[in-house]
MDAnalysis code that builds the backbone (N, CA, C; Angstrom):
import MDAnalysis as mda
import numpy as np

u = mda.Universe.empty(762, n_residues=254, atom_resindex=np.repeat(np.arange(254), 3), trajectory=True)
u.add_TopologyAttr("name", ["N", "CA", "C"] * 254)
u.add_TopologyAttr("resid", np.arange(1, 255))
u.add_TopologyAttr("resname", ["MET", "ASP", "ALA", "ALA", "TYR", "GLU", "ALA", "ASN", "ALA", "LEU", "PHE", "GLU", "LEU", "ALA", "ASN", "TRP", "GLN", "LYS", "LYS", "MET", "LEU", "LYS", "PRO", "PRO", "SER", "LEU", "LEU", "ASN", "HIS", "VAL", "THR", "ARG", "LYS", "MET", "GLN", "VAL", "LYS", "ILE", "ASN", "ASN", "LEU", "ILE", "PRO", "GLU", "LYS", "ILE", "HIS", "GLN", "ALA", "VAL", "THR", "ALA", "THR", "ILE", "LYS", "GLN", "MET", "ILE", "ARG", "ALA", "THR", "LEU", "PHE", "GLY", "ALA", "LYS", "LEU", "THR", "THR", "LEU", "LYS", "THR", "VAL", "PRO", "TYR", "GLN", "SER", "LEU", "ARG", "ILE", "LYS", "GLU", "ALA", "VAL", "ALA", "LEU", "ASP", "ARG", "ILE", "ALA", "PHE", "TYR", "LYS", "LYS", "LEU", "ALA", "ALA", "ALA", "GLU", "GLY", "GLY", "VAL", "THR", "GLY", "ALA", "GLY", "GLY", "ILE", "LEU", "LEU", "GLY", "LEU", "ALA", "ASP", "PHE", "PRO", "LEU", "LEU", "LEU", "GLY", "LEU", "LYS", "LEU", "LYS", "LEU", "LEU", "PHE", "ASP", "ILE", "ALA", "ALA", "ILE", "TYR", "GLY", "TYR", "PRO", "ALA", "ASP", "ASP", "TYR", "ARG", "GLU", "ARG", "VAL", "TYR", "LEU", "LEU", "HIS", "ILE", "PHE", "GLN", "LEU", "ALA", "PHE", "SER", "SER", "GLN", "GLU", "HIS", "ARG", "ARG", "GLN", "VAL", "TYR", "LEU", "GLN", "MET", "VAL", "ASN", "TRP", "THR", "GLU", "LYS", "SER", "LYS", "THR", "LEU", "PRO", "ASP", "ASP", "ILE", "HIS", "GLN", "PHE", "ASN", "TRP", "ARG", "SER", "PHE", "GLN", "GLN", "GLU", "TYR", "ARG", "ASP", "TYR", "ILE", "ASP", "LEU", "ALA", "LYS", "MET", "ALA", "GLN", "LEU", "ILE", "PRO", "VAL", "ILE", "GLY", "ALA", "PRO", "VAL", "GLY", "ALA", "VAL", "VAL", "ASN", "TYR", "ARG", "LEU", "LEU", "GLN", "LYS", "LEU", "GLY", "ILE", "THR", "ALA", "MET", "ASN", "ALA", "TYR", "ARG", "LEU", "ARG", "TRP", "HIS", "GLU", "GLU", "LYS", "ILE", "ALA", "SER", "GLY", "THR", "ALA", "PRO", "THR", "LEU", "LEU", "PRO", "PRO", "LEU"])
u.atoms.positions = np.array([
    [27.260, -39.443, -55.521],
    [27.017, -40.104, -54.213],
    [26.754, -39.210, -53.340],
    [27.294, -37.973, -53.134],
    [27.186, -36.750, -52.367],
    [25.724, -35.552, -52.498],
    [25.528, -35.869, -53.730],
    [24.354, -35.141, -54.041],
    [23.225, -36.303, -53.528],
    [22.881, -37.146, -53.874],
    [21.845, -38.173, -53.255],
    [22.103, -38.008, -51.988],
    [23.009, -38.109, -50.999],
    [23.051, -38.205, -49.565],
    [22.451, -36.843, -49.093],
    [22.958, -35.687, -49.735],
    [22.075, -34.749, -49.477],
    [20.648, -34.190, -49.633],
    [19.979, -34.995, -50.654],
    [18.750, -34.857, -51.150],
    [18.488, -36.077, -50.069],
    [18.647, -36.688, -49.388],
    [18.391, -37.838, -48.588],
    [18.063, -37.313, -47.102],
    [19.415, -36.554, -46.947],
    [19.605, -35.760, -45.822],
    [18.761, -34.626, -45.353],
    [17.724, -34.110, -46.576],
    [16.984, -33.026, -46.737],
    [15.573, -33.262, -46.331],
    [15.559, -34.721, -47.130],
    [14.272, -35.805, -46.617],
    [14.155, -35.556, -45.149],
    [14.820, -36.280, -44.726],
    [15.109, -36.545, -43.273],
    [14.803, -35.286, -42.386],
    [15.409, -34.152, -42.833],
    [15.591, -33.220, -42.107],
    [13.640, -32.563, -42.056],
    [13.307, -32.624, -43.554],
    [11.795, -32.083, -43.320],
    [10.856, -33.109, -42.502],
    [11.425, -34.315, -42.167],
    [10.453, -34.797, -41.577],
    [10.758, -34.441, -39.593],
    [11.812, -34.143, -39.927],
    [12.166, -34.176, -38.638],
    [11.216, -32.681, -37.985],
    [11.952, -31.556, -39.093],
    [10.866, -30.602, -38.540],
    [9.496, -30.422, -38.476],
    [8.885, -31.126, -38.892],
    [7.451, -31.318, -38.938],
    [7.120, -31.974, -37.520],
    [8.382, -33.180, -36.976],
    [7.995, -33.674, -35.403],
    [8.433, -32.308, -34.664],
    [9.560, -31.408, -34.871],
    [9.453, -30.762, -33.970],
    [8.556, -29.356, -33.875],
    [7.758, -29.218, -35.294],
    [6.075, -28.399, -35.178],
    [5.028, -28.999, -34.920],
    [5.042, -30.220, -34.350],
    [3.680, -30.542, -34.329],
    [3.191, -30.085, -32.895],
    [2.011, -29.718, -32.394],
    [1.413, -29.782, -31.583],
    [1.193, -30.799, -30.425],
    [1.087, -30.344, -29.090],
    [0.921, -31.518, -28.119],
    [-0.343, -32.693, -28.674],
    [-0.163, -33.713, -28.413],
    [-1.491, -35.168, -28.614],
    [-1.659, -34.926, -27.211],
    [-2.637, -35.741, -27.311],
    [-3.693, -35.776, -25.815],
    [-2.574, -36.786, -25.296],
    [-1.813, -37.647, -25.838],
    [-0.883, -38.633, -24.614],
    [0.233, -38.181, -24.292],
    [0.478, -36.446, -24.849],
    [1.395, -35.718, -24.307],
    [1.022, -34.776, -22.891],
    [-0.392, -34.816, -23.116],
    [-0.877, -33.857, -22.255],
    [-0.986, -35.250, -20.824],
    [-1.450, -36.278, -21.304],
    [-1.557, -37.362, -20.226],
    [-0.458, -37.654, -19.652],
    [0.769, -37.826, -20.343],
    [2.299, -38.054, -19.797],
    [2.556, -36.676, -18.955],
    [2.059, -35.631, -18.964],
    [2.793, -34.781, -18.350],
    [1.993, -34.970, -17.295],
    [0.896, -35.405, -16.806],
    [-0.093, -34.938, -16.067],
    [0.457, -36.394, -14.990],
    [1.029, -37.530, -15.960],
    [1.366, -38.287, -14.940],
    [2.788, -38.220, -14.188],
    [3.871, -37.392, -15.182],
    [4.941, -36.721, -14.624],
    [4.882, -35.932, -13.479],
    [3.978, -35.495, -13.378],
    [3.545, -34.068, -12.209],
    [3.222, -35.072, -11.011],
    [2.776, -35.879, -11.389],
    [2.187, -37.036, -9.765],
    [3.834, -37.010, -9.499],
    [4.177, -38.153, -10.395],
    [5.329, -38.866, -10.271],
    [6.167, -37.932, -9.003],
    [6.212, -36.699, -9.488],
    [7.734, -35.763, -8.899],
    [7.169, -35.371, -7.731],
    [5.368, -35.400, -7.363],
    [5.323, -34.955, -6.343],
    [5.192, -36.197, -5.051],
    [5.740, -37.197, -5.591],
    [5.856, -38.373, -4.685],
    [7.530, -38.576, -4.220],
    [8.407, -37.941, -5.129],
    [9.927, -37.765, -4.974],
    [10.319, -36.655, -3.585],
    [10.780, -36.878, -2.988],
    [11.356, -36.283, -1.926],
    [12.141, -34.855, -2.601],
    [11.767, -33.419, -1.691],
    [11.707, -32.498, -2.431],
    [13.283, -32.095, -2.358],
    [14.313, -32.901, -1.219],
    [15.726, -32.724, -1.288],
    [15.978, -32.952, -2.777],
    [15.472, -34.567, -3.417],
    [16.484, -34.733, -4.221],
    [16.051, -33.993, -5.468],
    [14.911, -32.956, -5.446],
    [14.221, -32.157, -6.433],
    [15.903, -31.480, -6.528],
    [15.980, -30.885, -5.254],
    [16.618, -29.901, -4.956],
    [18.158, -29.960, -5.571],
    [18.526, -31.413, -5.189],
    [20.013, -31.582, -5.770],
    [19.974, -32.190, -7.017],
    [19.215, -32.664, -7.329],
    [19.299, -33.098, -9.384],
    [19.315, -31.266, -9.800],
    [18.162, -30.442, -9.536],
    [18.111, -29.329, -10.193],
    [19.415, -28.158, -9.687],
    [20.029, -28.507, -8.586],
    [21.357, -27.886, -8.570],
    [22.290, -28.350, -9.402],
    [22.343, -29.471, -9.275],
    [23.534, -29.944, -10.093],
    [23.131, -29.906, -11.633],
    [22.194, -29.915, -12.347],
    [21.695, -29.379, -13.566],
    [22.411, -28.395, -14.343],
    [21.743, -27.200, -13.342],
    [22.540, -25.937, -13.448],
    [23.780, -25.485, -13.343],
    [24.474, -25.815, -12.396],
    [25.747, -25.442, -11.765],
    [26.576, -26.345, -12.899],
    [26.459, -27.500, -13.281],
    [27.367, -28.262, -14.122],
    [27.321, -27.963, -15.567],
    [25.890, -27.304, -16.172],
    [26.172, -26.952, -17.727],
    [26.276, -25.721, -17.697],
    [25.750, -24.939, -16.727],
    [26.842, -23.441, -16.769],
    [28.429, -23.388, -16.768],
    [29.163, -24.424, -16.076],
    [30.316, -24.505, -15.755],
    [31.164, -25.053, -16.855],
    [30.332, -26.040, -17.530],
    [30.928, -26.489, -18.529],
    [30.698, -25.762, -19.621],
    [29.693, -25.137, -19.671],
    [29.396, -24.473, -21.106],
    [30.245, -23.175, -21.082],
    [30.293, -22.532, -19.922],
    [30.850, -21.016, -20.307],
    [31.700, -20.990, -18.895],
    [32.815, -21.704, -18.621],
    [33.735, -21.895, -17.547],
    [34.659, -22.804, -18.396],
    [35.308, -23.725, -17.576],
    [36.419, -24.309, -18.591],
    [36.170, -24.904, -19.296],
    [36.650, -25.048, -20.846],
    [36.665, -25.702, -21.588],
    [36.849, -27.389, -21.531],
    [35.942, -28.088, -22.113],
    [36.064, -29.378, -22.580],
    [36.861, -29.641, -23.209],
    [37.581, -30.923, -23.103],
    [38.551, -31.246, -24.641],
    [37.874, -31.932, -25.553],
    [37.569, -31.113, -26.552],
    [36.875, -31.284, -27.907],
    [37.630, -31.717, -28.876],
    [36.996, -32.126, -29.627],
    [37.599, -32.726, -31.312],
    [37.960, -30.910, -31.626],
    [39.097, -30.713, -32.750],
    [38.790, -29.310, -33.341],
    [38.153, -29.528, -34.700],
    [37.750, -28.077, -34.774],
    [37.447, -28.020, -36.001],
    [37.906, -28.598, -37.171],
    [37.063, -29.475, -38.365],
    [38.040, -30.281, -39.450],
    [37.376, -29.680, -40.403],
    [37.542, -28.974, -41.674],
    [36.722, -28.729, -43.187],
    [36.644, -29.774, -43.169],
    [35.685, -30.659, -43.164],
    [35.235, -31.906, -43.857],
    [34.458, -31.155, -45.208],
    [35.140, -31.824, -46.458],
    [34.532, -31.667, -47.845],
    [33.078, -31.794, -48.011],
    [32.130, -32.393, -47.384],
    [30.978, -33.079, -47.839],
    [29.969, -33.345, -46.547],
    [29.083, -33.182, -46.973],
    [28.130, -33.605, -45.307],
    [27.946, -35.042, -44.955],
    [28.228, -35.622, -46.336],
    [28.172, -36.985, -46.231],
    [29.681, -37.501, -45.185],
    [30.028, -37.021, -45.521],
    [31.825, -36.989, -44.234],
    [31.922, -36.676, -43.216],
    [31.023, -35.760, -42.813],
    [30.659, -35.396, -42.201],
    [29.709, -35.845, -40.804],
    [28.818, -36.671, -41.501],
    [27.767, -37.112, -40.668],
    [28.340, -38.675, -40.380],
    [29.055, -39.457, -41.517],
    [29.621, -40.798, -40.945],
    [30.522, -40.337, -39.707],
    [31.160, -39.075, -39.798],
    [32.222, -38.844, -38.140],
    [31.264, -38.904, -37.183],
    [30.070, -38.326, -37.440],
    [29.211, -37.839, -36.754],
    [28.700, -38.971, -35.900],
    [28.086, -40.004, -37.047],
    [27.020, -41.378, -36.731],
    [28.577, -42.577, -35.694],
    [29.704, -41.926, -35.865],
    [30.594, -42.785, -35.481],
    [30.859, -42.230, -34.058],
    [30.821, -41.026, -33.690],
    [30.879, -40.442, -32.147],
    [30.007, -40.679, -31.447],
    [28.703, -40.665, -31.997],
    [27.552, -41.112, -31.500],
    [27.792, -42.684, -30.674],
    [28.024, -43.382, -31.705],
    [27.585, -44.897, -31.231],
    [28.797, -44.681, -29.944],
    [29.834, -44.300, -30.026],
    [31.162, -44.167, -28.849],
    [30.380, -44.058, -27.939],
    [29.630, -42.571, -27.711],
    [29.316, -41.982, -27.176],
    [28.200, -42.811, -26.376],
    [27.308, -43.529, -26.831],
    [26.197, -44.422, -26.604],
    [26.970, -45.757, -25.805],
    [27.493, -46.313, -26.397],
    [28.465, -47.511, -25.764],
    [28.632, -47.072, -23.788],
    [29.529, -45.640, -24.261],
    [29.833, -45.223, -22.963],
    [28.818, -45.060, -21.836],
    [27.937, -44.534, -22.443],
    [26.914, -43.869, -21.532],
    [26.018, -45.149, -20.844],
    [26.086, -46.485, -21.822],
    [25.118, -47.970, -21.543],
    [25.966, -48.237, -20.337],
    [27.308, -47.728, -20.354],
    [28.486, -49.081, -19.384],
    [28.074, -48.327, -18.018],
    [27.946, -46.545, -18.399],
    [28.094, -45.855, -17.112],
    [26.908, -46.424, -16.202],
    [25.577, -46.079, -17.314],
    [24.084, -46.152, -16.743],
    [24.158, -47.737, -15.816],
    [24.761, -48.938, -16.659],
    [24.894, -49.881, -15.930],
    [25.446, -50.097, -14.332],
    [26.629, -49.682, -14.680],
    [26.947, -49.609, -13.416],
    [26.737, -48.533, -12.115],
    [26.395, -47.543, -12.722],
    [25.641, -46.766, -11.365],
    [24.500, -47.598, -11.028],
    [23.358, -48.236, -12.272],
    [22.348, -49.079, -11.801],
    [22.452, -49.654, -10.634],
    [23.457, -50.603, -10.530],
    [23.623, -51.506, -10.272],
    [23.990, -51.208, -8.732],
    [24.070, -50.087, -8.119],
    [24.903, -49.379, -6.627],
    [23.722, -49.044, -6.438],
    [22.681, -49.322, -6.905],
    [21.616, -48.533, -5.543],
    [21.066, -47.074, -5.979],
    [20.421, -46.980, -5.118],
    [20.422, -45.091, -5.024],
    [21.170, -44.077, -5.170],
    [22.339, -44.486, -3.934],
    [23.592, -43.484, -3.842],
    [24.623, -43.394, -5.655],
    [24.847, -44.650, -6.371],
    [25.349, -44.618, -7.247],
    [24.572, -44.377, -8.200],
    [22.892, -44.717, -8.291],
    [21.747, -44.086, -9.207],
    [21.851, -43.011, -9.322],
    [22.293, -41.987, -8.298],
    [22.259, -40.371, -8.101],
    [23.084, -39.902, -8.419],
    [24.393, -40.310, -8.571],
    [25.870, -40.181, -9.192],
    [25.634, -40.025, -10.782],
    [24.537, -41.052, -11.114],
    [24.130, -41.176, -12.672],
    [24.296, -40.082, -13.819],
    [22.955, -38.650, -12.632],
    [22.336, -37.973, -13.437],
    [23.875, -36.919, -13.911],
    [24.951, -36.691, -12.570],
    [25.953, -35.494, -13.299],
    [26.961, -36.420, -14.247],
    [27.281, -37.642, -14.142],
    [28.080, -38.755, -15.267],
    [27.541, -38.471, -16.557],
    [26.098, -38.456, -16.589],
    [25.606, -38.478, -17.686],
    [25.376, -37.326, -18.658],
    [24.571, -36.427, -17.695],
    [25.160, -34.850, -18.024],
    [26.232, -34.729, -19.098],
    [27.375, -35.088, -18.354],
    [28.717, -34.644, -18.866],
    [29.140, -35.653, -20.252],
    [28.554, -36.779, -19.792],
    [28.896, -37.264, -21.579],
    [27.585, -36.791, -22.528],
    [26.734, -36.028, -22.073],
    [25.896, -35.401, -23.166],
    [26.184, -34.576, -23.926],
    [26.491, -33.572, -22.561],
    [27.334, -32.163, -23.242],
    [28.781, -32.546, -24.387],
    [29.395, -33.530, -23.742],
    [31.012, -33.238, -24.440],
    [30.537, -33.884, -26.120],
    [29.268, -35.008, -26.353],
    [28.989, -35.472, -27.281],
    [28.719, -33.927, -27.972],
    [27.526, -33.198, -27.628],
    [27.230, -31.891, -28.731],
    [28.291, -30.850, -29.071],
    [29.467, -31.126, -27.727],
    [30.914, -30.271, -28.179],
    [31.635, -31.116, -29.696],
    [31.667, -32.367, -29.855],
    [32.165, -32.797, -30.606],
    [31.491, -32.885, -31.748],
    [30.156, -33.132, -31.298],
    [29.209, -32.954, -33.288],
    [29.179, -31.629, -34.084],
    [29.328, -30.590, -32.728],
    [29.663, -29.107, -33.225],
    [30.770, -28.912, -34.197],
    [31.688, -29.508, -33.662],
    [32.807, -29.284, -34.173],
    [33.301, -30.193, -35.290],
    [32.536, -31.390, -35.528],
    [32.445, -32.118, -36.584],
    [32.221, -31.357, -37.996],
    [30.987, -30.720, -37.846],
    [29.960, -29.758, -38.507],
    [30.561, -28.054, -38.574],
    [31.756, -27.807, -37.953],
    [32.254, -26.911, -38.990],
    [31.732, -25.730, -37.391],
    [31.942, -25.626, -36.522],
    [30.990, -24.678, -35.520],
    [32.440, -24.463, -34.622],
    [32.926, -23.742, -34.398],
    [33.499, -23.823, -32.667],
    [32.581, -23.593, -31.536],
    [32.889, -24.594, -30.895],
    [32.093, -24.482, -28.906],
    [32.939, -23.040, -28.609],
    [34.090, -22.638, -28.779],
    [34.272, -21.895, -28.025],
    [33.722, -20.245, -28.010],
    [32.937, -19.889, -28.933],
    [32.131, -19.171, -29.654],
    [30.901, -19.268, -28.473],
    [30.723, -18.067, -27.989],
    [29.411, -17.608, -26.807],
    [27.749, -18.196, -27.766],
    [27.855, -17.462, -28.772],
    [26.273, -18.029, -29.456],
    [26.318, -19.630, -29.788],
    [27.595, -20.190, -30.133],
    [27.406, -21.978, -30.716],
    [27.079, -22.746, -29.452],
    [27.935, -21.819, -28.002],
    [27.604, -22.504, -27.172],
    [25.725, -22.590, -26.525],
    [24.959, -21.612, -26.792],
    [23.734, -21.211, -26.555],
    [22.954, -21.994, -27.604],
    [23.368, -22.342, -28.692],
    [22.905, -23.233, -29.389],
    [23.140, -24.627, -29.175],
    [23.942, -25.022, -28.620],
    [23.805, -26.402, -27.814],
    [23.152, -26.579, -26.690],
    [23.067, -25.576, -26.054],
    [21.973, -25.145, -25.229],
    [20.783, -25.414, -25.733],
    [19.985, -25.128, -26.869],
    [18.642, -25.130, -27.410],
    [18.441, -26.615, -28.225],
    [19.803, -27.089, -28.811],
    [19.714, -28.785, -29.054],
    [19.276, -29.441, -27.742],
    [20.070, -29.391, -26.765],
    [19.931, -30.103, -25.235],
    [18.305, -30.037, -25.349],
    [17.654, -28.694, -25.101],
    [16.469, -28.690, -24.953],
    [15.292, -29.832, -25.974],
    [15.421, -29.361, -27.524],
    [15.426, -30.132, -28.094],
    [14.879, -31.554, -28.023],
    [15.850, -31.936, -27.283],
    [16.168, -33.445, -27.576],
    [15.264, -33.977, -25.993],
    [15.388, -32.822, -24.937],
    [14.502, -33.052, -23.484],
    [13.711, -32.532, -23.002],
    [12.732, -32.309, -23.714],
    [11.552, -31.386, -23.492],
    [10.125, -31.929, -23.958],
    [9.189, -31.194, -23.412],
    [7.910, -32.027, -23.688],
    [7.599, -30.964, -25.205],
    [6.417, -31.806, -25.966],
    [6.585, -31.249, -27.030],
    [6.052, -30.111, -27.438],
    [5.364, -29.620, -26.599],
    [5.103, -27.977, -26.625],
    [6.198, -26.804, -26.495],
    [7.076, -27.363, -25.365],
    [8.529, -26.768, -25.020],
    [9.091, -26.667, -26.549],
    [9.092, -27.856, -26.999],
    [10.054, -28.247, -27.860],
    [9.892, -27.435, -29.278],
    [8.839, -27.526, -29.593],
    [8.282, -26.562, -30.494],
    [8.597, -25.233, -30.603],
    [8.706, -24.245, -29.525],
    [8.955, -23.479, -28.950],
    [10.528, -22.711, -29.607],
    [10.848, -23.621, -28.544],
    [12.539, -23.687, -28.960],
    [12.734, -24.070, -30.234],
    [12.538, -24.755, -31.159],
    [12.828, -25.182, -32.461],
    [12.635, -23.861, -33.243],
    [11.630, -22.936, -32.964],
    [11.676, -21.591, -33.752],
    [12.602, -20.359, -33.325],
    [12.627, -20.943, -32.093],
    [14.194, -20.123, -32.081],
    [15.297, -20.256, -32.484],
    [15.487, -21.733, -32.873],
    [17.017, -21.578, -33.584],
    [16.710, -22.174, -35.396],
    [15.433, -21.598, -35.861],
    [15.522, -20.978, -37.146],
    [15.961, -20.027, -37.862],
    [16.891, -19.793, -38.650],
    [17.535, -18.643, -38.890],
    [18.508, -18.252, -37.601],
    [19.558, -18.800, -37.543],
    [20.166, -18.954, -36.483],
    [21.443, -17.770, -36.301],
    [21.272, -17.457, -37.999],
    [22.866, -16.805, -37.910],
    [22.348, -15.624, -37.737],
    [21.042, -15.032, -37.562],
    [20.619, -13.823, -37.656],
    [20.083, -13.812, -36.226],
    [19.306, -13.985, -35.403],
    [18.705, -14.249, -34.372],
    [20.194, -14.886, -33.087],
    [20.948, -14.878, -33.730],
    [22.066, -14.907, -32.479],
    [22.774, -13.907, -32.356],
    [22.686, -12.567, -33.401],
    [23.165, -11.325, -33.119],
    [22.715, -10.588, -32.153],
    [21.453, -11.303, -31.850],
    [20.486, -10.348, -31.026],
    [20.564, -11.047, -29.650],
    [21.286, -12.202, -29.219],
    [21.529, -12.689, -27.944],
    [22.022, -11.867, -27.036],
    [21.398, -11.675, -25.414],
    [22.528, -11.040, -24.276],
    [23.455, -11.409, -24.248],
    [23.971, -10.407, -23.615],
    [25.623, -10.627, -23.912],
    [25.953, -11.282, -22.199],
    [24.935, -11.330, -21.178],
    [24.776, -11.968, -20.262],
    [24.140, -13.384, -20.070],
    [24.740, -14.751, -20.041],
    [24.202, -16.057, -19.909],
    [23.023, -16.367, -18.711],
    [23.549, -15.180, -17.534],
    [22.442, -15.290, -16.597],
    [21.038, -14.938, -16.896],
    [20.845, -14.070, -18.051],
    [19.990, -14.005, -18.865],
    [18.739, -14.983, -19.083],
    [19.362, -16.689, -19.366],
    [19.000, -17.620, -19.929],
    [18.382, -17.877, -19.267],
    [16.940, -18.424, -19.620],
    [15.704, -18.921, -18.895],
    [16.421, -20.297, -18.262],
    [17.073, -20.345, -17.435],
    [17.249, -21.898, -16.607],
    [16.204, -22.184, -15.689],
    [15.502, -21.992, -14.802],
    [14.474, -22.361, -14.735],
    [13.527, -23.381, -15.611],
    [13.067, -22.997, -16.604],
    [12.185, -23.966, -17.752],
    [13.096, -25.110, -17.872],
    [14.224, -24.242, -18.429],
    [15.836, -25.386, -19.212],
    [15.643, -26.822, -18.218],
    [15.862, -26.459, -16.975],
    [15.997, -27.269, -15.796],
    [14.465, -28.495, -15.582],
    [13.507, -27.387, -15.565],
    [12.107, -28.382, -15.108],
    [11.920, -29.437, -16.375],
    [11.891, -28.668, -17.327],
    [12.089, -29.513, -18.868],
    [12.333, -30.837, -18.907],
    [13.970, -30.162, -18.522],
    [15.355, -31.235, -18.711],
    [14.711, -32.822, -17.708],
    [14.479, -32.230, -16.360],
    [13.759, -33.415, -15.084],
    [12.884, -33.654, -15.871],
    [11.774, -33.329, -16.137],
    [10.249, -34.047, -16.312],
    [10.809, -34.873, -17.420],
    [11.138, -34.744, -18.334],
    [11.771, -35.352, -19.545],
    [12.178, -36.581, -18.963],
    [13.596, -36.914, -18.379],
    [14.310, -37.950, -17.497],
    [13.771, -38.877, -16.656],
    [12.913, -37.865, -15.449],
    [12.592, -38.383, -14.162],
    [12.182, -39.863, -14.462],
    [11.014, -39.676, -15.393],
    [10.279, -41.132, -15.227],
    [10.816, -42.353, -15.629],
    [12.222, -42.476, -16.913],
    [12.632, -43.571, -17.162],
    [13.837, -43.306, -15.783],
    [14.219, -42.555, -15.509],
    [15.604, -42.601, -14.965],
    [15.451, -43.034, -13.196],
    [14.238, -42.763, -12.947],
    [14.389, -43.132, -11.606],
    [13.753, -44.399, -11.263],
    [13.055, -45.099, -12.334],
    [13.683, -46.747, -12.194],
    [14.715, -47.093, -12.071],
    [16.215, -46.440, -12.191],
    [17.199, -46.883, -12.236],
    [17.693, -46.894, -10.659],
    [16.840, -46.540, -9.983],
    [17.253, -46.107, -7.941],
    [16.663, -47.687, -7.571],
    [16.185, -48.576, -8.613],
    [15.218, -49.916, -8.013],
    [16.485, -50.698, -7.858],
    [16.206, -51.512, -6.635],
    [17.321, -52.435, -6.945],
    [17.048, -53.483, -7.591],
    [18.185, -54.461, -8.009],
    [17.859, -55.314, -9.212],
    [17.716, -55.157, -10.139],
    [16.819, -54.302, -11.225],
    [16.214, -53.873, -12.078],
    [17.150, -52.499, -12.379],
    [17.826, -52.097, -11.066],
    [18.431, -50.556, -11.862],
    [19.404, -50.792, -12.804],
    [20.547, -51.543, -13.081],
    [21.577, -51.933, -13.798],
    [21.132, -51.934, -15.286],
    [20.260, -53.427, -15.773],
    [19.374, -52.787, -17.337],
    [18.843, -52.044, -17.151],
    [18.194, -51.363, -16.749],
    [17.341, -49.916, -16.871],
    [18.247, -48.708, -17.472],
    [19.274, -49.068, -16.248],
    [20.221, -48.120, -16.473],
    [21.325, -47.935, -17.915],
    [21.193, -49.353, -18.362],
    [22.341, -49.091, -19.148],
    [21.258, -48.543, -20.499],
    [19.794, -49.444, -20.740],
    [18.972, -49.177, -21.954],
    [18.492, -47.739, -22.157],
    [18.428, -46.862, -20.966],
    [17.809, -45.542, -20.822],
    [18.970, -44.655, -21.260],
    [20.084, -45.110, -21.018],
    [20.987, -43.961, -20.806],
    [21.677, -44.210, -22.176],
    [21.690, -45.452, -23.075],
    [22.119, -45.545, -24.410],
    [21.163, -44.847, -25.369],
    [19.646, -45.031, -24.872],
    [18.720, -44.357, -25.402],
    [18.642, -42.941, -25.863],
    [19.268, -42.535, -24.582],
    [18.887, -40.880, -24.583],
    [19.923, -40.287, -25.217],
    [21.597, -41.129, -25.255],
    [22.736, -40.453, -26.606],
    [22.250, -40.651, -27.863],
    [21.447, -41.372, -28.084],
    [21.390, -41.700, -29.765],
    [19.916, -40.861, -29.641],
    [19.103, -39.978, -28.845],
    [18.080, -39.299, -29.437],
    [18.540, -38.273, -29.322],
    [19.792, -37.758, -28.461],
    [20.996, -36.190, -28.450],
    [21.576, -36.148, -29.449],
    [22.076, -37.468, -30.062],
    [23.093, -37.433, -31.412],
    [22.136, -37.195, -32.422],
    [21.256, -37.660, -32.856],
    [20.014, -37.690, -33.981],
    [19.559, -36.006, -34.082],
    [18.973, -35.465, -32.834],
    [18.609, -34.590, -32.610],
    [20.013, -33.082, -33.350],
    [20.964, -33.350, -32.967],
    [22.265, -32.585, -32.797],
    [22.187, -32.280, -34.337],
    [22.605, -33.919, -35.195],
    [22.780, -33.750, -36.669],
    [21.590, -33.376, -37.120],
    [20.510, -33.158, -36.858],
    [19.558, -32.335, -37.840],
    [19.341, -31.162, -37.531],
    [19.491, -30.767, -36.432],
    [19.940, -29.292, -36.041],
    [20.857, -28.487, -36.550],
    [22.010, -29.317, -37.005],
    [22.900, -28.536, -38.065],
    [22.666, -28.767, -39.051],
    [22.122, -29.759, -39.881],
    [21.315, -29.881, -40.758],
    [20.550, -29.386, -41.339],
    [19.850, -28.154, -40.445],
    [18.930, -26.881, -40.428],
    [20.167, -25.977, -40.593],
    [21.262, -26.052, -39.789],
    [22.119, -24.607, -40.054],
    [22.537, -24.589, -41.786],
    [23.504, -25.628, -41.879],
    [23.975, -26.804, -43.390],
    [23.287, -26.089, -44.232],
    [21.780, -26.447, -44.275],
    [21.069, -26.063, -45.565],
    [20.291, -24.468, -45.512],
    [20.212, -23.768, -44.412],
    [20.013, -22.133, -44.580],
    [21.318, -21.541, -45.267],
    [22.197, -22.123, -45.102],
    [23.730, -21.434, -45.409],
    [23.254, -21.805, -47.107],
    [23.204, -22.382, -47.182],
    [23.600, -22.912, -48.543],
    [22.560, -22.011, -49.722],
    [21.115, -21.922, -49.100],
    [20.008, -20.872, -49.455],
    [20.575, -19.759, -49.573],
    [21.333, -19.273, -48.114],
    [21.773, -17.984, -48.305],
    [22.600, -17.547, -49.677],
    [23.144, -19.095, -49.475],
    [24.703, -18.929, -50.881],
    [23.898, -18.902, -51.831],
    [22.931, -19.197, -52.373],
    [22.327, -19.806, -53.526],
    [22.691, -21.013, -54.249],
    [22.811, -22.199, -53.133],
    [23.654, -22.890, -53.949],
    [22.650, -24.418, -53.606],
    [21.417, -24.106, -53.289],
    [20.437, -24.468, -52.665],
    [18.748, -24.597, -52.588],
    [17.994, -25.225, -53.048],
    [16.306, -24.536, -53.344],
    [15.684, -24.710, -52.065],
    [14.864, -23.865, -51.779],
    [14.354, -23.867, -50.108],
    [13.070, -24.773, -50.554],
    [13.722, -25.996, -49.847],
    [12.599, -27.318, -50.000],
    [12.038, -27.731, -48.463],
    [12.207, -26.786, -47.381],
    [12.166, -27.056, -46.375],
    [10.517, -26.244, -45.722],
    [9.397, -27.100, -45.504],
    [8.481, -26.831, -45.146],
    [8.075, -25.621, -44.572],
    [7.173, -24.614, -44.567],
    [7.110, -23.247, -43.920],
    [6.842, -23.199, -42.819],
    [7.073, -22.430, -42.098],
    [6.702, -22.206, -41.124],
    [5.469, -21.921, -40.740],
])
C-alpha cells in the first residue's frame, strides 16, 4: 500500500513541478496588467497599511516569538504523514472560511482586519505541515523554506518559477543562506503577495457580497497553500530518498 501511495505521490509531484516551471502565459500577462490598474485605483494609504502588516507580521511570526505548533513526529510512512497533513489543511480551510465570512460581513473596517488574521492562519498551517513532515520550524533555514512555500502559492507565474528553482536541492542551498534575515527580499515578497490576493480580496470590502466572497476566497487560499506545501515537502522527501540511494530519479530534468 505504501509503495503504491508513494508512486502516486511522485506522479502528482512531477505534474506540480511542470506547473512551477511553466513560463508565464498570455493570460498571466493580461492578469498582471489588470492587477496594476486595480492597484492604481486603491488609495495609497491602504496599500501602505497592507504592506506594513504583511512585512511586520511575517517577520515577527517566523523570526520572533514562536508559534504554538505541532511537535515533529517520526511518522513511519509518507502515506501517514500526508493523511495527517490533509486533516490539518481541512481544519484550517474551515477556520479561514469562517473568519472570512465574519470579517466580510462587517464592511471595510472588518474587511481590512481580515488581512492580518488570514496571514496568521496561513503561517500556522505552514508550521504545522512542516512539523508533520518532520522538519523543525525552530531551525532558521526551515523558516526561510516556509517563506519560499508561501511565495510559490501566492506569486505570479514568472516569480513562482524563480522561487521553485531556489528550492530544488534545498539541503545544499540552505547552507549558503545569509545569517541576517534582513537580507531577504521583502519588497518582492510583499508586492507579489499583495498583487496575487488583492483582486480577490478587495471584493470582500464590498457590502452585502463581502461575507460569501470572504468565506469562499479564504477557503480556496488555504487549500492552495496546503497543497503547495505538501508538494514542496514531497520534493524534499524525494531528494532525500535519492541521496540515500533508496529511490530512482523520476523527476523531470530542470
